[in-house]
Each structure stands twice: as C-alpha cells, then as structure tokens.
C-alpha positions in Angstrom: -17.2 -32.4 -17.5 -16.6 -28.7 -16.8 -16.7 -26.9 -20.1 -14.5 -24.1 -18.8 -11.8 -26.5 -17.9 -9.4 -27.1 -20.7 -8.4 -30.7 -21.3 -4.7 -31.5 -20.8 -3.0 -32.3 -24.1 0.4 -33.7 -24.8 1.7 -30.1 -25.2 0.4 -29.0 -21.8 3.0 -29.9 -19.1 1.7 -31.7 -16.0 2.6 -30.8 -12.4 5.8 -32.9 -12.3 7.0 -31.4 -15.6 6.2 -27.9 -14.4 8.2 -28.5 -11.2 11.1 -29.9 -13.3 11.0 -26.8 -15.6 11.0 -24.5 -12.6 14.0 -26.2 -11.0 15.8 -26.0 -14.4 15.0 -22.3 -14.6 16.4 -21.7 -11.1 19.5 -23.7 -11.9 20.0 -21.7 -15.1 19.6 -18.4 -13.3 22.1 -19.4 -10.6 24.7 -20.6 -13.2 28.0 -18.7 -13.2 30.5 -18.7 -16.0 33.3 -18.7 -13.5 33.8 -20.2 -10.1 36.6 -19.5 -7.6 37.2 -22.0 -4.9 39.6 -22.1 -1.9 40.2 -25.5 -0.3 40.9 -25.7 3.4 41.7 -28.5 5.8 44.2 -30.6 7.6 47.4 -31.7 5.9 46.3 -35.2 5.0 42.5 -35.6 4.7 42.2 -35.6 1.0 42.3 -31.8 0.6 44.5 -31.7 -2.5 42.8 -34.8 -3.8 39.5 -33.0 -3.7 41.0 -30.2 -5.7 42.1 -32.7 -8.3 38.7 -34.3 -8.4 37.0 -31.0 -9.1 39.4 -30.1 -11.9 39.3 -33.6 -13.3 43.1 -34.0 -13.5 46.1 -34.2 -11.2 47.0 -30.5 -10.7 48.0 -30.7 -7.0 50.8 -33.0 -6.0 49.9 -35.5 -3.2 53.4 -36.7 -2.4 54.2 -34.0 0.2 52.3 -31.4 2.2 52.3 -28.0 0.5 53.8 -25.1 2.4 52.5 -22.5 -0.1 49.2 -21.9 -1.8 48.9 -23.4 -5.2 46.4 -22.0 -7.8 45.2 -24.0 -10.8 42.5 -23.5 -13.4 40.5 -25.6 -15.8 37.3 -25.6 -17.7 34.8 -27.8 -15.9 31.3 -28.4 -17.2 31.4 -25.2 -19.3 32.6 -23.1 -16.4 36.0 -21.6 -15.8 37.0 -23.0 -12.4 39.8 -21.8 -10.3 40.9 -23.9 -7.3 43.4 -22.7 -4.7 44.9 -25.4 -2.5 46.1 -24.0 0.8 48.7 -25.2 3.3 47.1 -27.8 5.5 47.1 -27.3 9.2 48.6 -29.6 11.8 46.7 -32.1 13.9 49.0 -32.6 16.9 50.9 -29.4 17.0 50.4 -25.6 16.5 50.4 -24.4 12.9 53.4 -22.1 12.3 52.6 -18.4 11.9 54.0 -18.5 8.3 51.6 -21.2 7.4 48.7 -19.1 8.8 49.8 -16.1 6.8 50.0 -18.2 3.6 46.6 -19.7 4.4 45.0 -16.2 4.4 46.8 -15.3 1.3 44.9 -18.0 -0.6 41.8 -15.8 -0.7 43.7 -13.0 -2.5 44.6 -15.4 -5.3 40.9 -15.5 -6.2 40.5 -11.9 -7.0 38.1 -10.2 -6.5 37.2 -12.9 -4.0 36.4 -16.6 -3.7 32.9 -17.8 -4.4 33.3 -20.6 -1.8 35.6 -22.0 0.8 35.5 -25.8 0.8 36.3 -27.1 4.2 37.5 -30.7 3.8 36.7 -33.0 6.7 37.6 -36.7 6.5 34.9 -39.0 7.8 36.0 -40.5 11.1 36.0 -39.7 14.8 35.4 -35.9 15.2 36.6 -34.4 18.6 36.5 -31.2 20.4 40.1 -30.7 19.4 39.1 -31.0 15.8 36.4 -28.3 16.2 38.9 -26.0 18.0 41.4 -26.5 15.2 38.8 -25.6 12.5 37.6 -22.6 14.4 41.2 -21.3 14.9 42.1 -21.6 11.2 38.8 -20.7 9.5 38.3 -17.6 11.7 41.6 -16.2 10.3 39.4 -15.0 7.3 36.9 -13.2 9.6 33.5 -14.1 10.8 31.8 -13.6 7.4 33.8 -16.5 5.9 31.3 -19.0 7.4 28.5 -17.6 5.1 30.7 -18.7 2.1 31.8 -22.1 3.4 30.7 -25.6 2.5 31.9 -28.7 4.4 33.1 -31.4 2.0 33.2 -34.8 3.6 35.8 -37.2 2.2 36.5 -40.9 2.7 32.7 -41.4 3.3 33.0 -44.9 1.7 34.3 -46.1 5.1 30.8 -45.6 6.4 29.4 -48.4 4.2 25.7 -48.6 5.1 25.7 -45.7 7.5 24.2 -42.5 6.0 26.0 -39.2 6.3 23.1 -37.8 8.3 23.4 -40.6 10.8 27.2 -40.1 11.0 26.7 -36.4 11.7 24.3 -37.2 14.5 26.6 -39.8 15.9 29.6 -37.5 16.1 27.7 -35.1 18.4 27.9 -31.4 19.3 31.4 -30.6 18.0 30.7 -31.5 14.4 27.2 -30.0 14.7 28.8 -26.7 15.7 30.9 -26.6 12.6 27.8 -27.4 10.4 25.7 -24.8 12.1 28.4 -22.2 11.5 28.3 -23.1 7.8 24.4 -22.9 7.7 24.2 -26.7 7.4 25.8 -26.6 4.0 27.7 -29.9 3.4 28.6 -32.2 0.5 29.9 -35.8 0.3 32.4 -36.6 -2.4 34.1 -39.8 -3.5 37.7 -39.0 -4.5 38.2 -42.6 -5.8 36.5 -41.8 -9.1 38.9 -40.5 -11.7 38.1 -38.6 -14.9 34.6 -37.4 -15.5 33.0 -37.3 -12.1 29.2 -37.4 -11.6 29.4 -35.5 -8.3 31.4 -32.5 -9.4 28.5 -30.9 -11.3 26.3 -31.2 -8.2 29.0 -29.7 -6.0 29.4 -26.7 -8.4 25.6 -26.2 -8.4 25.6 -26.2 -4.6 28.3 -23.5 -4.7 26.2 -21.4 -7.1 23.1 -21.8 -5.0 25.1 -20.6 -1.9 26.4 -17.6 -3.9 22.8 -16.7 -4.9 21.6 -17.1 -1.3 24.4 -15.0 0.2 24.3 -12.3 -2.5 27.7 -12.8 -3.9 31.2 -14.0 -3.1 33.5 -13.5 -0.1 35.0 -10.1 0.1 37.9 -9.5 2.5 37.4 -5.7 2.2 33.9 -6.2 3.5 35.3 -8.0 6.5 37.6 -5.1 7.2 34.6 -2.8 7.1 32.8 -5.0 9.6 35.8 -5.0 11.9 36.0 -1.2 11.7 32.3 -0.9 12.5 32.8 -3.2 15.5 35.6 -0.9 16.7 33.6 2.2 16.2 30.6 0.7 18.1 32.9 -0.3 20.9 34.4 3.2 21.2 30.9 4.7 21.1 29.7 2.3 23.9 32.7 3.1 26.0 32.1 6.9 25.6 28.4 6.5 26.5 29.4 4.4 29.6 31.9 7.1 30.7 29.3 9.8 30.1 26.8 7.9 32.3 29.4 7.5 35.1 30.3 11.2 35.0 26.7 12.1 35.1 26.2 10.0 38.2 29.3 11.3 40.1 27.8 14.8 41.2 24.8 13.0 42.7 27.0 10.7 44.7 29.1 13.7 45.8 26.1 15.8 46.9 24.7 12.9 48.9 28.0 12.4 50.6 28.3 16.2 51.4 24.8 16.2 52.8 25.6 13.2 55.0 28.7 15.0 56.4 26.7 18.2 57.0 24.1 16.4 59.0 26.8 14.6 61.0 28.5 17.9 61.8 25.2 19.5 63.0 24.4 16.6 65.2 27.7 17.0 66.9 
C-alpha cells in the first residue's frame, strides 16, 4: 500500500458525499430571502391555480377570469414569496388593449423587478397560433424578458406514461421555439396536490438558479436603455449610409459630365 496515501476514514467524505456537499453549497449560495414572480398565460390553463400552488393556499379566485393584476404574498419554505397573477390572454380573439396595458403593469407590482416570469402552458396540442399568441404577449415586456422566463407545464398528468421530453419533441417546432427563447428552462407542476407541495421547493430553486445565471432580476429600465441604444445605433447607421451616398454622388456626376463632353466633341 502506498504509504503517502492516507486511508479513508469515516470522517473523510467519499466522492459521492463531496458531490452532494458541493451541490448543497451551490444551492445555499443561490438561495434568496425573497422571490418575486409574475405569472403569465391564457385565461384558463391553470394560471391562477399555479399561483395558489406556489403560495400553498387559495389566494387567487378561480371562478372568473381576472381583468386586473392581483398581488399576493406568503412565506414559502423560509422565503418571502410575492406572486402577481396577470390577466390571461384570449385564445380565439384579440386581447383588448386595456388587458395588455394591465399585463405589463404586473411587472411594476414587483418592485424593483420580478425575479422570474412563469409562462404557464397547459399540456395539449400546441399550434403555430399558440406560439404567435405567446410571442405577442410576452414581447410586451421587451426582448430581455425571455432571459427571465421559465415555462411551467400544467395538466401534465394527462400524458400518463409519456415523458415531458417526448411530449416536447412531439409538438414540434412551435413549442421548441418558445423553449429556445426561454433558454430551455421549463418545469412541470401538478396542481392537483394541495397544502405542502413537494414540487414548489424545486421550482423556487430553479428560479434562484436562473437569477444567479442571468446576474439578477428583470429590470424594465434596462429594457428602456436597450431600446434607446437600438434607436441610437439605427440613427448612426442611417447617418453613415447617407454619408456614403453623398460621397459617391460627385464621382457619379463627374463621370456623367465627362461622358457628355466626349459626346459633344465627337459631334
């Protein structure tokens, strides 16, 4: 036996224990004392029910579709959790402008900004119309919102023996597009469990991991800055293009004058 190699004792953790301790350390480092969540989705896919599941009690009424944002708070697994339920958008008709304005207002109720947008999608047939509907409404918050969005699949129990990965592949490019925009961040939740929910802790950890990866929460002011930078860049490109065109005009004019002079001399 190699004398330089220390024998492993009961106090010396093995590889599996070290991996577990490392994972626990990362989880502890990512843990936030407060989480602010905005729930987005259609009018009836279990959006409000998902908010209730996270808070562990019925805070959002399910009897009718909300026309205004509703903000509720509760202590969940030693965290102060704020959930904003937003007006659901319509499936077969255009969402009224007032609903869209209220939808955007939901982010301002989570000052200084939401840690995550939970995009609730019910498991079922996902079409191009569904993708367009999601793009239309989520993009109201600006392009940066996708970096702070997690897809939450509801009603997954209808899949029975089909895995969520197989379901995603089966639904094709439109659902794939949404997931790619969200950096493949998704979660499956069972809203049929009431009271203490074993999945809620994992969902909150997923949110904390995303916040750590993206360097913070969603900031609407940051989105305004990005838009201003885009406008400035567009103005600069337009000025450069006009400058290039003006620089080219004398050459074109000289060439034309020379052509006319040659033509006159030949006559």
